[in-house]
C-alpha positions as YAML, in Angstrom:
chain: A
units: angstrom
residues:
- id: 1
  name: LEU
  ca: [-32.91, 31.98, -21.13]
- id: 2
  name: VAL
  ca: [-30.05, 31.24, -23.51]
- id: 3
  name: ARG
  ca: [-31.28, 33.72, -25.82]
- id: 4
  name: LEU
  ca: [-31.68, 36.25, -23.30]
- id: 5
  name: VAL
  ca: [-28.18, 36.29, -22.55]
- id: 6
  name: SER
  ca: [-26.44, 35.86, -25.79]
- id: 7
  name: SER
  ca: [-28.81, 39.06, -26.74]
- id: 8
  name: ALA
  ca: [-27.53, 40.99, -23.50]
- id: 9
  name: ALA
  ca: [-23.84, 40.06, -24.27]
- id: 10
  name: VAL
  ca: [-24.47, 40.51, -27.79]
- id: 11
  name: ALA
  ca: [-25.09, 43.92, -27.80]
- id: 12
  name: TRP
  ca: [-23.04, 44.86, -24.91]
- id: 13
  name: GLN
  ca: [-19.97, 43.93, -26.91]
- id: 14
  name: LEU
  ca: [-21.33, 46.31, -29.91]
- id: 15
  name: THR
  ca: [-21.17, 48.85, -27.54]
- id: 16
  name: PHE
  ca: [-17.88, 48.32, -25.79]
- id: 17
  name: PRO
  ca: [-16.55, 51.65, -25.54]
- id: 18
  name: ASP
  ca: [-13.08, 52.23, -27.42]
- id: 19
  name: HIS
  ca: [-11.01, 54.15, -24.43]
- id: 20
  name: ASP
  ca: [-7.61, 52.87, -25.53]
- id: 21
  name: CYS
  ca: [-8.74, 54.80, -29.29]
- id: 22
  name: GLU
  ca: [-7.42, 51.96, -31.25]
- id: 23
  name: LEU
  ca: [-10.28, 53.17, -33.96]
- id: 24
  name: ALA
  ca: [-10.13, 56.46, -33.86]
- id: 25
  name: GLY
  ca: [-7.27, 57.36, -36.54]
- id: 26
  name: GLU
  ca: [-5.31, 60.64, -36.51]
- id: 27
  name: VAL
  ca: [-5.19, 63.12, -33.88]
- id: 28
  name: PRO
  ca: [-6.90, 66.05, -35.34]
- id: 29
  name: PRO
  ca: [-4.96, 69.67, -35.81]
- id: 30
  name: PRO
  ca: [-3.00, 71.59, -34.97]
- id: 31
  name: VAL
  ca: [-1.10, 68.78, -33.91]
- id: 32
  name: ALA
  ca: [1.96, 67.90, -35.81]
- id: 33
  name: PRO
  ca: [0.34, 65.64, -38.65]
- id: 34
  name: GLY
  ca: [0.88, 61.73, -38.86]
- id: 35
  name: TRP
  ca: [0.12, 61.16, -35.54]
- id: 36
  name: LEU
  ca: [-2.38, 58.58, -34.69]
- id: 37
  name: TRP
  ca: [-4.03, 58.10, -31.59]
- id: 38
  name: SER
  ca: [-2.23, 54.68, -30.69]
- id: 39
  name: SER
  ca: [0.93, 55.66, -31.57]
- id: 40
  name: VAL
  ca: [0.55, 58.42, -28.55]
- id: 41
  name: ARG
  ca: [-0.84, 56.45, -26.38]
- id: 42
  name: ASP
  ca: [2.09, 53.81, -26.95]
- id: 43
  name: GLU
  ca: [5.32, 56.14, -27.59]
- id: 44
  name: LEU
  ca: [6.23, 56.08, -24.13]
- id: 45
  name: GLN
  ca: [6.97, 53.16, -21.74]
- id: 46
  name: PRO
  ca: [7.89, 52.65, -17.98]
- id: 47
  name: GLU
  ca: [11.54, 51.60, -17.03]
- id: 48
  name: CYS
  ca: [10.89, 48.63, -15.54]
- id: 49
  name: SER
  ca: [7.51, 46.42, -15.39]
- id: 50
  name: VAL
  ca: [4.67, 47.49, -13.27]
- id: 51
  name: SER
  ca: [3.60, 44.44, -10.47]
- id: 52
  name: LYS
  ca: [2.67, 44.89, -6.98]
- id: 53
  name: ARG
  ca: [5.34, 43.14, -5.81]
- id: 54
  name: THR
  ca: [7.77, 46.03, -7.48]
- id: 55
  name: ALA
  ca: [9.91, 46.81, -4.91]
- id: 56
  name: ASP
  ca: [10.79, 50.42, -6.16]
- id: 57
  name: LEU
  ca: [7.55, 52.26, -6.72]
- id: 58
  name: GLN
  ca: [9.06, 55.34, -9.25]
- id: 59
  name: CYS
  ca: [10.57, 52.70, -11.81]
- id: 60
  name: GLY
  ca: [7.68, 51.24, -13.05]
- id: 61
  name: ALA
  ca: [6.20, 54.57, -12.56]
- id: 62
  name: SER
  ca: [8.50, 56.78, -14.84]
- id: 63
  name: LEU
  ca: [8.02, 57.90, -18.47]
- id: 64
  name: PRO
  ca: [11.60, 58.64, -19.95]
- id: 65
  name: GLY
  ca: [11.37, 61.24, -22.92]
- id: 66
  name: TRP
  ca: [7.89, 62.51, -21.75]
- id: 67
  name: ARG
  ca: [9.32, 66.02, -23.17]
- id: 68
  name: ALA
  ca: [10.10, 64.97, -26.44]
- id: 69
  name: LEU
  ca: [7.06, 63.37, -26.81]
- id: 70
  name: ALA
  ca: [5.00, 66.64, -25.50]
- id: 71
  name: VAL
  ca: [7.30, 68.51, -27.59]
- id: 72
  name: GLY
  ca: [6.76, 66.98, -31.02]
- id: 73
  name: VAL
  ca: [3.11, 65.78, -30.90]
- id: 74
  name: LEU
  ca: [1.76, 69.60, -29.65]
- id: 75
  name: ILE
  ca: [4.52, 71.64, -31.41]
- id: 76
  name: GLY
  ca: [6.17, 69.95, -33.81]
- id: 77
  name: PRO
  ca: [10.49, 69.62, -34.80]
- id: 78
  name: GLN
  ca: [9.88, 72.81, -36.86]
- id: 79
  name: VAL
  ca: [9.58, 75.13, -33.73]
- id: 80
  name: LEU
  ca: [12.62, 76.23, -32.50]
- id: 81
  name: GLU
  ca: [13.22, 75.71, -28.59]
- id: 82
  name: ASP
  ca: [13.40, 79.58, -28.10]
- id: 83
  name: GLU
  ca: [9.70, 79.95, -29.20]
- id: 84
  name: ILE
  ca: [7.88, 77.05, -27.55]
- id: 85
  name: HIS
  ca: [6.88, 78.77, -24.69]
- id: 86
  name: HIS
  ca: [5.27, 81.47, -27.02]
- id: 87
  name: VAL
  ca: [2.91, 78.24, -28.64]
- id: 88
  name: LEU
  ca: [2.22, 77.10, -25.50]
- id: 89
  name: GLN
  ca: [0.53, 80.85, -24.68]
- id: 90
  name: GLU
  ca: [-2.45, 79.12, -26.98]
- id: 91
  name: ASP
  ca: [-4.52, 76.18, -25.65]
- id: 92
  name: ILE
  ca: [-3.31, 73.77, -28.29]
- id: 93
  name: VAL
  ca: [-5.37, 70.66, -26.96]
- id: 94
  name: ALA
  ca: [-8.53, 73.04, -26.52]
- id: 95
  name: GLN
  ca: [-8.11, 73.20, -30.60]
- id: 96
  name: VAL
  ca: [-7.77, 69.41, -30.75]
- id: 97
  name: ARG
  ca: [-11.10, 68.75, -28.83]
- id: 98
  name: LYS
  ca: [-13.02, 71.12, -31.09]
- id: 99
  name: GLY
  ca: [-11.47, 69.51, -34.25]
- id: 100
  name: GLY
  ca: [-13.66, 66.60, -32.97]
- id: 101
  name: GLY
  ca: [-10.58, 65.01, -30.73]
- id: 102
  name: SER
  ca: [-13.24, 64.72, -27.36]
- id: 103
  name: ARG
  ca: [-15.65, 62.18, -29.34]
- id: 104
  name: LEU
  ca: [-13.13, 60.33, -30.92]
- id: 105
  name: CYS
  ca: [-10.78, 59.76, -27.89]
- id: 106
  name: PRO
  ca: [-11.60, 61.57, -24.61]
- id: 107
  name: LEU
  ca: [-8.89, 59.63, -22.98]
- id: 108
  name: GLY
  ca: [-6.77, 60.55, -25.41]
- id: 109
  name: CYS
  ca: [-7.59, 64.32, -25.16]
- id: 110
  name: LEU
  ca: [-6.84, 63.96, -21.32]
- id: 111
  name: PHE
  ca: [-3.81, 62.64, -21.98]
- id: 112
  name: LEU
  ca: [-2.35, 65.26, -24.32]
- id: 113
  name: ASP
  ca: [-3.92, 68.13, -21.52]
- id: 114
  name: ALA
  ca: [-1.09, 66.57, -19.48]
- id: 115
  name: LEU
  ca: [1.29, 66.82, -21.94]
- id: 116
  name: GLN
  ca: [0.15, 70.41, -22.44]
- id: 117
  name: MET
  ca: [-0.42, 70.57, -18.84]
- id: 118
  name: LEU
  ca: [3.37, 69.44, -17.86]
- id: 119
  name: LEU
  ca: [5.15, 71.63, -20.35]
- id: 120
  name: THR
  ca: [3.64, 75.40, -19.46]
- id: 121
  name: LEU
  ca: [4.48, 73.72, -15.95]
- id: 122
  name: GLU
  ca: [7.80, 73.33, -16.79]
- id: 123
  name: TYR
  ca: [8.35, 76.29, -18.57]
- id: 124
  name: ARG
  ca: [6.68, 78.80, -15.58]
- id: 125
  name: LEU
  ca: [3.49, 79.69, -17.57]
- id: 126
  name: SER
  ca: [1.55, 80.43, -14.72]
- id: 127
  name: ASP
  ca: [-1.71, 81.80, -16.69]
- id: 128
  name: ALA
  ca: [-1.42, 78.80, -18.96]
- id: 129
  name: TYR
  ca: [-0.95, 76.29, -16.44]
- id: 130
  name: ALA
  ca: [-3.55, 77.26, -14.29]
- id: 131
  name: ALA
  ca: [-6.48, 77.23, -17.62]
- id: 132
  name: ILE
  ca: [-5.44, 73.84, -18.81]
- id: 133
  name: SER
  ca: [-4.87, 71.91, -15.09]
- id: 134
  name: VAL
  ca: [-8.67, 73.43, -14.39]
- id: 135
  name: ARG
  ca: [-10.09, 71.91, -17.18]
- id: 136
  name: PHE
  ca: [-7.95, 69.06, -16.74]
- id: 137
  name: GLY
  ca: [-9.05, 68.18, -13.34]
- id: 138
  name: GLN
  ca: [-12.53, 68.49, -13.71]
- id: 139
  name: ALA
  ca: [-12.19, 66.12, -17.02]
- id: 140
  name: LEU
  ca: [-10.24, 63.79, -14.58]
- id: 141
  name: GLN
  ca: [-13.37, 63.63, -12.23]
- id: 142
  name: GLN
  ca: [-15.89, 62.39, -14.64]
- id: 143
  name: ILE
  ca: [-14.07, 59.49, -15.55]
- id: 144
  name: PRO
  ca: [-13.94, 56.11, -13.37]
- id: 145
  name: PHE
  ca: [-10.71, 54.67, -12.04]
- id: 146
  name: ALA
  ca: [-11.80, 51.80, -13.45]
- id: 147
  name: VAL
  ca: [-11.32, 53.02, -16.58]
- id: 148
  name: TRP
  ca: [-8.26, 53.98, -15.99]
- id: 149
  name: VAL
  ca: [-7.46, 50.79, -15.04]
- id: 150
  name: GLY
  ca: [-8.72, 48.96, -17.97]
- id: 151
  name: SER
  ca: [-7.19, 51.27, -20.54]
- id: 152
  name: ARG
  ca: [-3.36, 51.46, -21.66]
- id: 153
  name: TRP
  ca: [-3.22, 55.46, -21.55]
- id: 154
  name: PRO
  ca: [-0.36, 55.87, -19.12]
- id: 155
  name: LEU
  ca: [-1.78, 59.15, -17.76]
- id: 156
  name: PHE
  ca: [-0.67, 58.57, -14.53]
- id: 157
  name: ALA
  ca: [3.10, 57.25, -15.06]
- id: 158
  name: LEU
  ca: [2.84, 61.11, -16.89]
- id: 159
  name: LEU
  ca: [2.12, 62.76, -14.06]
- id: 160
  name: ASN
  ca: [4.30, 60.83, -12.00]
- id: 161
  name: SER
  ca: [7.62, 61.83, -13.95]
- id: 162
  name: ALA
  ca: [7.06, 65.58, -14.06]
- id: 163
  name: ASP
  ca: [8.92, 67.91, -11.46]
- id: 164
  name: TRP
  ca: [6.48, 69.11, -9.00]
- id: 165
  name: GLY
  ca: [8.45, 70.61, -6.67]
- id: 166
  name: ILE
  ca: [8.04, 73.63, -9.17]
- id: 167
  name: VAL
  ca: [5.49, 74.72, -8.10]
- id: 168
  name: GLY
  ca: [5.57, 73.28, -4.41]
- id: 169
  name: ALA
  ca: [2.81, 72.21, -1.40]
- id: 170
  name: PRO
  ca: [2.05, 73.23, 2.06]
- id: 171
  name: ALA
  ca: [4.36, 71.02, 4.15]
- id: 172
  name: ALA
  ca: [1.60, 70.22, 6.26]
- id: 173
  name: TYR
  ca: [0.24, 67.66, 3.58]
- id: 174
  name: ARG
  ca: [2.90, 65.58, 4.01]
- id: 175
  name: CYS
  ca: [1.99, 65.31, 7.55]
- id: 176
  name: ASP
  ca: [5.50, 64.58, 9.41]
- id: 177
  name: GLY
  ca: [5.40, 64.89, 13.41]
- id: 178
  name: LEU
  ca: [2.06, 64.25, 14.05]
- id: 179
  name: SER
  ca: [1.10, 63.82, 17.07]
- id: 180
  name: SER
  ca: [-1.17, 60.52, 16.74]
- id: 181
  name: SER
  ca: [-1.97, 56.66, 17.11]
- id: 182
  name: VAL
  ca: [-1.06, 56.84, 13.40]
- id: 183
  name: ASP
  ca: [2.85, 57.73, 11.90]
- id: 184
  name: TRP
  ca: [1.98, 59.08, 9.14]
- id: 185
  name: GLY
  ca: [5.50, 60.48, 8.41]
- id: 186
  name: ARG
  ca: [6.60, 56.65, 8.58]
- id: 187
  name: PHE
  ca: [3.62, 55.22, 6.32]
- id: 188
  name: ARG
  ca: [4.87, 57.83, 3.69]
- id: 189
  name: GLN
  ca: [8.42, 56.62, 3.86]
- id: 190
  name: VAL
  ca: [7.41, 52.91, 3.55]
- id: 191
  name: PHE
  ca: [7.49, 54.32, -0.39]
- id: 192
  name: ASP
  ca: [10.38, 55.35, -0.81]
- id: 193
  name: ASP
  ca: [11.74, 51.70, 1.03]
- id: 194
  name: PRO
  ca: [13.72, 50.31, -2.53]
- id: 195
  name: GLU
  ca: [14.24, 47.14, -0.02]
- id: 196
  name: GLY
  ca: [10.79, 45.92, 0.58]
- id: 197
  name: SER
  ca: [7.41, 46.16, -0.75]
- id: 198
  name: TRP
  ca: [5.34, 49.51, -0.55]
- id: 199
  name: TRP
  ca: [2.16, 46.68, -0.73]
- id: 200
  name: GLN
  ca: [3.16, 44.79, 2.12]
- id: 201
  name: LYS
  ca: [4.83, 47.12, 4.41]
- id: 202
  name: SER
  ca: [1.25, 49.72, 3.87]
- id: 203
  name: ILE
  ca: [-0.72, 46.90, 5.46]
- id: 204
  name: GLU
  ca: [-0.15, 48.11, 8.79]
- id: 205
  name: TYR
  ca: [-1.08, 51.94, 8.27]
- id: 206
  name: VAL
  ca: [-3.93, 51.18, 5.74]
- id: 207
  name: TYR
  ca: [-5.76, 48.67, 8.13]
- id: 208
  name: HIS
  ca: [-4.77, 50.77, 11.58]
- id: 209
  name: PRO
  ca: [-7.68, 50.13, 13.83]
- id: 210
  name: ASP
  ca: [-8.00, 54.12, 14.68]
- id: 211
  name: VAL
  ca: [-8.30, 55.16, 11.12]
- id: 212
  name: GLY
  ca: [-11.07, 52.32, 10.62]
- id: 213
  name: GLU
  ca: [-12.64, 53.42, 13.85]
- id: 214
  name: SER
  ca: [-13.03, 56.79, 12.57]
- id: 215
  name: MET
  ca: [-12.55, 58.20, 9.54]
- id: 216
  name: PHE
  ca: [-13.30, 61.88, 10.11]
- id: 217
  name: ILE
  ca: [-10.64, 62.20, 12.85]
- id: 218
  name: ALA
  ca: [-7.78, 60.43, 10.54]
- id: 219
  name: SER
  ca: [-8.90, 62.70, 7.75]
- id: 220
  name: LYS
  ca: [-8.52, 66.08, 10.05]
- id: 221
  name: GLN
  ca: [-4.76, 64.51, 10.75]
- id: 222
  name: CYS
  ca: [-3.59, 63.47, 7.49]
- id: 223
  name: LEU
  ca: [-6.20, 63.60, 4.89]
- id: 224
  name: TYR
  ca: [-3.61, 62.36, 1.95]
- id: 225
  name: GLY
  ca: [-2.65, 59.51, 3.95]
- id: 226
  name: VAL
  ca: [-6.46, 58.87, 4.08]
- id: 227
  name: TYR
  ca: [-6.79, 59.12, 0.48]
- id: 228
  name: ILE
  ca: [-3.55, 56.18, -0.47]
- id: 229
  name: SER
  ca: [-4.98, 54.34, 2.40]
- id: 230
  name: ASN
  ca: [-8.65, 53.97, 0.65]
- id: 231
  name: LEU
  ca: [-6.41, 53.71, -2.50]
- id: 232
  name: ILE
  ca: [-4.47, 50.59, -1.52]
- id: 233
  name: LYS
  ca: [-7.53, 49.14, 0.14]
- id: 234
  name: LEU
  ca: [-9.24, 49.11, -3.70]
- id: 235
  name: PHE
  ca: [-6.37, 47.66, -4.69]
- id: 236
  name: TRP
  ca: [-6.81, 44.65, -2.32]
- id: 237
  name: ALA
  ca: [-10.22, 44.67, -3.12]
- id: 238
  name: MET
  ca: [-9.49, 44.22, -6.68]
- id: 239
  name: GLU
  ca: [-7.05, 42.03, -6.04]
- id: 240
  name: SER
  ca: [-8.89, 39.50, -3.57]
- id: 241
  name: GLU
  ca: [-12.44, 40.15, -3.26]
- id: 242
  name: SER
  ca: [-14.05, 42.14, -6.13]
- id: 243
  name: SER
  ca: [-17.29, 42.98, -4.91]
- id: 244
  name: ALA
  ca: [-15.90, 45.15, -2.04]
- id: 245
  name: TYR
  ca: [-14.59, 47.70, -5.22]
- id: 246
  name: SER
  ca: [-17.90, 49.61, -4.91]
- id: 247
  name: ILE
  ca: [-17.52, 50.37, -1.52]
- id: 248
  name: TYR
  ca: [-13.74, 52.15, -1.86]
- id: 249
  name: SER
  ca: [-14.34, 53.15, -5.66]
- id: 250
  name: PRO
  ca: [-16.06, 56.28, -4.22]
- id: 251
  name: TYR
  ca: [-13.43, 57.44, -1.48]
- id: 252
  name: VAL
  ca: [-10.74, 57.16, -4.70]
- id: 253
  name: GLN
  ca: [-12.53, 58.91, -6.80]
- id: 254
  name: TRP
  ca: [-12.55, 62.17, -4.59]
- id: 255
  name: ILE
  ca: [-8.87, 62.14, -5.07]
- id: 256
  name: PHE
  ca: [-9.28, 63.78, -8.67]
- id: 257
  name: TYR
  ca: [-10.81, 66.51, -6.98]
- id: 258
  name: GLU
  ca: [-7.94, 67.54, -5.52]
- id: 259
  name: SER
  ca: [-5.46, 69.80, -7.60]
- id: 260
  name: PRO
  ca: [-2.92, 68.06, -9.50]
- id: 261
  name: HIS
  ca: [0.00, 70.12, -8.37]
- id: 262
  name: LEU
  ca: [-0.65, 69.50, -5.05]
- id: 263
  name: LEU
  ca: [-0.93, 65.43, -5.83]
- id: 264
  name: GLY
  ca: [2.18, 66.01, -7.00]
- id: 265
  name: ALA
  ca: [4.28, 67.75, -4.82]
- id: 266
  name: SER
  ca: [2.28, 66.71, -1.21]
- id: 267
  name: GLY
  ca: [5.46, 64.18, -0.68]
- id: 268
  name: TRP
  ca: [2.58, 61.27, -1.31]
- id: 269
  name: PRO
  ca: [3.62, 58.99, -4.58]
- id: 270
  name: PHE
  ca: [-0.41, 59.47, -5.67]
- id: 271
  name: PHE
  ca: [0.71, 59.14, -9.08]
- id: 272
  name: ALA
  ca: [2.98, 56.49, -8.99]
- id: 273
  name: VAL
  ca: [0.67, 53.83, -6.88]
- id: 274
  name: LEU
  ca: [-2.15, 55.24, -8.95]
- id: 275
  name: HIS
  ca: [-0.10, 54.15, -12.15]
- id: 276
  name: HIS
  ca: [0.51, 50.71, -10.34]
- id: 277
  name: GLY
  ca: [-3.05, 50.15, -10.10]
- id: 278
  name: THR
  ca: [-3.00, 48.62, -13.77]
- id: 279
  name: ALA
  ca: [-1.08, 45.98, -12.75]
- id: 280
  name: LEU
  ca: [-4.56, 44.50, -11.39]
- id: 281
  name: ARG
  ca: [-6.16, 44.84, -14.66]
- id: 282
  name: ARG
  ca: [-7.90, 41.59, -15.30]
- id: 283
  name: HIS
  ca: [-8.04, 42.15, -18.79]
- id: 284
  name: GLY
  ca: [-8.33, 45.58, -21.37]
- id: 285
  name: PHE
  ca: [-11.37, 46.66, -23.34]
- id: 286
  name: ILE
  ca: [-10.07, 44.00, -25.51]
- id: 287
  name: LEU
  ca: [-11.80, 40.34, -25.70]
- id: 288
  name: ASP
  ca: [-11.04, 37.28, -27.19]
- id: 289
  name: TYR
  ca: [-14.53, 36.62, -28.90]
- id: 290
  name: ASP
  ca: [-17.04, 38.82, -30.62]
- id: 291
  name: ALA
  ca: [-20.34, 39.19, -31.78]
- id: 292
  name: VAL
  ca: [-20.54, 36.11, -34.14]
- id: 293
  name: ASP
  ca: [-18.80, 33.84, -31.44]
- id: 294
  name: LEU
  ca: [-21.74, 35.14, -28.91]
- id: 295
  name: SER
  ca: [-24.47, 34.38, -31.88]
- id: 296
  name: SER
  ca: [-23.06, 31.30, -33.41]
- id: 297
  name: PRO
  ca: [-25.39, 28.47, -34.00]
- id: 298
  name: LEU
  ca: [-23.74, 26.98, -31.04]
- id: 299
  name: MET
  ca: [-25.08, 29.54, -28.92]
- id: 300
  name: TRP
  ca: [-28.92, 29.36, -30.09]
- id: 301
  name: HIS
  ca: [-29.65, 25.83, -30.20]
- id: 302
  name: GLY
  ca: [-31.42, 25.31, -27.31]
- id: 303
  name: GLN
  ca: [-30.10, 21.69, -25.96]
- id: 304
  name: TYR
  ca: [-27.10, 20.71, -24.03]
- id: 305
  name: LEU
  ca: [-24.87, 20.07, -26.92]
- id: 306
  name: GLN
  ca: [-23.42, 17.42, -24.10]
- id: 307
  name: ALA
  ca: [-26.23, 15.08, -24.85]
- id: 308
  name: LEU
  ca: [-25.78, 15.10, -28.52]
- id: 309
  name: PRO
  ca: [-23.50, 12.79, -30.90]
- id: 310
  name: PRO
  ca: [-20.32, 14.52, -32.02]
- id: 311
  name: GLY
  ca: [-22.08, 13.71, -35.75]
- id: 312
  name: HIS
  ca: [-24.44, 16.63, -34.40]
- id: 313
  name: HIS
  ca: [-21.71, 19.04, -33.53]
- id: 314
  name: LEU
  ca: [-20.30, 18.79, -36.72]
- id: 315
  name: ALA
  ca: [-23.80, 19.79, -38.66]
- id: 316
  name: LEU
  ca: [-23.58, 23.06, -36.37]
- id: 317
  name: VAL
  ca: [-20.05, 24.45, -36.70]
- id: 318
  name: SER
  ca: [-20.62, 23.90, -40.76]
- id: 319
  name: LEU
  ca: [-23.01, 26.81, -40.28]
- id: 320
  name: GLN
  ca: [-19.90, 29.14, -38.92]
- id: 321
  name: HIS
  ca: [-19.41, 31.51, -41.47]
- id: 322
  name: SER
  ca: [-16.37, 30.01, -44.44]
- id: 323
  name: ASP
  ca: [-13.89, 32.60, -43.65]
- id: 324
  name: ARG
  ca: [-13.62, 31.85, -39.51]
- id: 325
  name: GLN
  ca: [-11.13, 29.18, -38.63]
- id: 326
  name: VAL
  ca: [-12.73, 26.85, -36.17]
- id: 327
  name: ARG
  ca: [-10.81, 23.48, -34.79]
- id: 328
  name: PRO
  ca: [-12.27, 20.40, -36.48]
- id: 329
  name: LEU
  ca: [-13.66, 18.12, -33.87]
- id: 330
  name: SER
  ca: [-12.74, 14.13, -34.38]
- id: 331
  name: ALA
  ca: [-15.52, 11.52, -34.95]
- id: 332
  name: SER
  ca: [-14.75, 10.23, -31.22]
- id: 333
  name: GLY
  ca: [-15.75, 13.81, -29.82]
...
């Protein structure tokens, strides 16, 4: 049994996806030369630390300077401000993908898509924005939310930093003034209250009995309110009973089938709340042990080491690779 478990663990470790693109190297042309995927990922940091107890939802999910990064990576410092909108008419990230970016760093390509999409939005390039946003949305649908929670790519904080008011959304998405047992408008205002915890105050709406009794009726009343309720339920499952994660995960994935500009301009803080899901990360895509640890003589011995004398332990440790540091055992164990 030990051998079977060890073999499975080693195989999993060796095929662990490099979602954070630590080993992907430089971003392919035509982006500005010298940019590593990991540098693009870590260049921007939120203004505040991310925690479910953070009262100010926006502070922990905003990336100041995203525009400077977008211009520096996708366009380069040599292009004048007046010429940027001409350069953006070309699909820069599509060329990065064709140059191997999709294979080297799928999440990084999606992050670059978001940078390019937000720039086209800011420069009012509607045709370029429409084409990129379709590709971005389709790619986002294919990536499980759990991957974003575990990764270090601040995609949702980036999306939350944009001015989506440029495009706007129908007022009905805000769900204000609806005649229903759930006060959707007040629920939405919970996220704007800097004095209290949105995490705690949202409970009475997220677990409202009428929503649980008839999800269909609630969805007809306020679809985006139901979406964000399911998202917060997913967070509670991740925090307390992770076995319930699979119940809410499909509902959260449906959020990504909505157009990015509708989510951003709806009045519901989707991107900020999605980013705060990273505060529940148990671990990233890096572990404190590797395949050598899992296949060491200590694992393969086949006997209970606790029943063996300390001298036998020392003999097994001596079989480890000489370049690995091992804490010595004393004669007393």
